[in-house]
KOLDORO-509609 format. One record per residue (C-alpha): residue in one letter; x, y, z. Coordinates in steps of 0.05 Angstrom, whole numbers, plus 32768, in hexadecimal, padded with zeros to 4 digits. Layout:
% KOLDORO-509609
('A',(X,Y,Z))
...
//
This chain:
% KOLDORO-509609
('M',(8C75,8607,8583))
('R',(8CA4,8643,8587))
('R',(8C97,8677,85BC))
('I',(8C97,86C1,85A7))
('G',(8CB5,86EE,85DC))
('V',(8C7C,8720,85E1))
('I',(8C52,8724,8620))
('G',(8C0C,870B,8619))
('L',(8C15,86EA,85D4))
('L',(8C0A,86A2,85BF))
('V',(8C25,8688,857D))
('A',(8BEA,8673,8553))
('A',(8BDE,865F,850A))
('L',(8C0D,8678,84D4))
('A',(8BF1,8699,8496))
('V',(8C17,869D,8454))
('S',(8C0D,86DC,842B))
('G',(8C35,86F3,83EE))
('G',(8C6C,86C1,83FE))
('K',(8C74,86DD,8444))
('V',(8C63,86B9,8484))
('L',(8C37,86E4,84B1))
('A',(8C28,86D0,84F8))
('A',(8BDE,86D3,850C))
('V',(8BE7,86DF,8556))
('P',(8BB2,86E7,858C))
('V',(8BBE,871D,85C0))
('L',(8B9A,8709,85FF))
('S',(8B8D,8736,863B))
('I',(8B63,8739,867A))
('D',(8B53,877D,8698))
('V',(8B35,8772,86DD))
('G',(8B21,87BC,86E5))
('T',(8AFB,87D6,8721))
('I',(8AC5,87A9,873D))
('Y',(8A91,87CB,876A))
('L',(8A73,87A2,87A2))
('E',(8A3A,87AE,87D3))
('P',(8A4B,87B1,881D))
('D',(8A3D,8778,884E))
('L',(8A21,8748,881A))
('A',(8A32,8701,8806))
('G',(8A27,86E1,87C2))
('Q',(8A3C,871B,8795))
('V',(8A4D,8700,874F))
('V',(8A7C,8727,8721))
('E',(8A9B,8715,86DD))
('L',(8AE2,8714,86C2))
('S',(8AEC,8718,8676))
('L',(8B24,8705,8645))
('S',(8B2F,872D,8605))
('N',(8B55,871A,85C5))
('D',(8B6D,8758,85A2))
('G',(8B9C,8733,8573))
('S',(8B93,8716,852D))
('G',(8B98,86CC,853E))
('V',(8B6F,8696,8561))
('A',(8B88,867C,85A3))
('Q',(8B7B,8632,85AB))
('V',(8B82,861D,85F3))
('Q',(8B72,85E0,861C))
('G',(8B7E,85F7,8663))
('L',(8B75,8633,8690))
('S',(8B96,863F,86D3))
('L',(8B71,8679,86F4))
('R',(8B94,8696,8731))
('L',(8B6F,86CC,8757))
('E',(8B83,86F2,8795))
('V',(8B5D,8726,87BE))
('D',(8B8A,8757,87E2))
('D',(8BC6,872E,87FC))
('G',(8BA2,86EC,87F6))
('L',(8BAC,86DC,883F))
('G',(8B65,86E4,8858))
('G',(8B55,86FA,889E))
('G',(8B11,8717,8892))
('N',(8B2B,875C,887F))
('A',(8B1A,8758,8835))
('P',(8AE2,873D,8808))
('A',(8AE6,86F2,8806))
('L',(8AE4,86C9,87C6))
('T',(8AB1,8693,87D3))
('G',(8AAA,8677,878D))
('V',(8ACD,8676,8749))
('D',(8AA8,865B,870B))
('A',(8AD6,8659,86CF))
('V',(8AA8,862F,86A3))
('T',(8A60,864B,86A3))
('G',(8A54,867C,866B))
('S',(8A9D,8677,8652))
('L',(8AB9,8657,8614))
('W',(8ACA,861B,863F))
('E',(8A80,860B,8648))
('G',(8A6B,85D4,8617))
('K',(8AB4,85C1,8609))
('L',(8AB7,858D,8640))
('G',(8AD4,85C2,866E))
('W',(8AD9,85B0,86B7))
('V',(8B00,85C6,86F3))
('T',(8B3A,8596,86FD))
('Y',(8B58,85B7,873A))
('Q',(8B41,85EA,876C))
('E',(8B65,8605,87A8))
('Q',(8B44,8639,87D4))
('E',(8B54,8664,880F))
('S',(8B2B,869E,8826))
('E',(8B47,86D2,87F7))
('Y',(8B6A,86AC,87BF))
('W',(8B55,8676,878E))
('D',(8B7C,864A,875F))
('V',(8B4D,862A,872C))
('R',(8B62,85FF,86F1))
('V',(8B35,85EE,86B7))
('L',(8B40,85BB,867F))
('T',(8B18,85AE,8640))
('D',(8B28,8565,863A))
('F',(8B58,853B,8663))
('F',(8B6F,8515,8625))
('G',(8B7B,8553,85FB))
('G',(8B46,854A,85C6))
('E',(8B21,858C,85D3))
('Y',(8B37,85D4,85D6))
('V',(8B1A,8619,85DD))
('E',(8B23,8650,85A9))
('F',(8B2A,869A,85B9))
('G',(8B1F,86BC,8576))
('P',(8B39,8701,8561))
('G',(8B0F,873B,857B))
('S',(8AEB,870E,85AD))
('L',(8AD9,871F,85F5))
('T',(8AC7,86E3,861E))
('R',(8AB8,86D3,8667))
('V',(8AF3,86B7,868E))
('A',(8ACE,86AB,86CF))
('L',(8A96,86BE,86FD))
('L',(8AAE,86D1,8743))
('T',(8A83,86CE,8781))
('L',(8A97,86FF,87B7))
('D',(8A82,8709,87FF))
('T',(8A87,874D,8822))
('T',(8A65,8738,8863))
('G',(8A7B,8766,889B))
('L',(8A9B,8798,886C))
('T',(8A7C,87DC,885E))
('S',(8AB0,8800,8834))
('G',(8AF7,87F9,8819))
('T',(8B22,87EA,87DC))
('W',(8B4B,87AB,87D1))
('A',(8B77,8790,8799))
('L',(8B5E,8757,876D))
('R',(8B99,8735,874B))
('L',(8B9E,8701,8715))
('S',(8BE9,870D,870F))
('N',(8C23,8726,873A))
('H',(8C04,8707,8778))
('L',(8C1C,8714,87BE))
('S',(8C0D,86CD,87D5))
('H',(8C2C,868E,87B8))
('L',(8BFF,868B,877B))
('A',(8C1B,868B,8735))
('D',(8BFE,86B7,86FE))
('T',(8BBF,86A7,86D6))
('K',(8BD1,8681,8697))
('F',(8BB8,8654,865F))
('T',(8BD3,8614,8641))
('A',(8BD8,8611,85F5))
('N',(8BB4,85DC,85CC))
('G',(8BDC,859C,85C2))
('T',(8C1A,85B5,85E7))
('A',(8C35,85BB,862D))
('E',(8C44,8605,8621))
('E',(8C28,8636,8653))
('W',(8C1E,867F,8646))
('S',(8BFD,86BA,8669))
('P',(8BCF,86F0,864F))
('T',(8BDF,8738,865F))
('V',(8BBC,8744,86A2))
('I',(8BA8,8788,86BD))
('N',(8B98,877C,8706))
('G',(8B5D,87A1,8724))
('R',(8B3B,87B1,8765))
('L',(8AFD,87A3,878E))
('V',(8AD8,87DF,87A9))
('I',(8A9F,87DC,87DB))
('V',(8A6D,8814,87CD))
('P',(8A48,882F,880B))
('E',(89FD,8824,880E))
('P',(89D0,885A,87F1))
('G',(89BA,886E,8838))
('T',(8A02,887C,884A))
('W',(8A0B,88A8,880C))
('A',(89CB,88CD,881D))
('L',(89E2,88D9,8864))
('S',(8A25,88F2,884C))
('G',(8A03,8921,881B))
('A',(89D5,893D,8851))
('L',(8A0F,8949,887F))
('G',(8A34,896C,8847))
('L',(89FA,899A,8838))
('L',(89F3,89AA,8882))
('L',(8A3D,89BB,8887))
('W',(8A39,89E6,8848))
('G',(89FD,8A0C,8866))
('L',(8A21,8A18,88A7))
('I',(8A5E,8A33,8883))
('R',(8A34,8A62,8859))
('R',(8A0F,8A7B,8897))
('H',(8A51,8A87,88BB))
('R',(8A6B,8AB0,8880))
//
C-alpha cells in the first residue's frame, strides 16, 4: 500500500470513473474540545469521538490510544485518568475488540486495541461517520477549580501520538488530532456566592457615587 503524504489521510479503495482513477480517501480527525468536570469528584465519565470527513472507508485493525493530562507526570495537581474504555459503544465492540496492552500512570494512559490477533477482523470508519473512540473516567478529588491540557498528540511525556493500524498491513497512520482541555467548573454555591458579592460591591460603588 502506497502512503499519500497528506496529514490525517489513509489510502483506501480506488474507484474508476470515466477512465480515470479516483482515490476514495477517508479523512479522520479527533477534536478533543473542552471537557467540563465537577470539582472534588471521582468517577466522572466523558467521551472522545472520531470523525471521517472524507469520501472513503477506513478499514483498520488496531488502535493505539495515547492520552496525557497536563504534563503526564502526576503529582496530584491535575485531574487523574482512572480508566480508559476504548471498546464499549465504539465500532470495536462486537468485532472481537479487546485491549491487548495497557500502561497507566496517574495522568497518562497508553491503551492498545486489536480486533483480531490473527488479522481476520477489522473495523470500518465510513464517510460522514462520527463514532466513539473511548470513554474516559476522571477523578478531580481534592481539586476545586483549574484548567489543564488533555493531549492525544504532541505529548510532553514519553508517549507517542494516537494512531491506527491499517487492515492487512503493518502501516501505521495518525488522524488529525486537535488537543483539548479539562476545566473544573465551580459548584453552583460558589457561583451564587460570587454573584452575591458582585452585587454587594456594585451597590457600594453606586452608593459612593
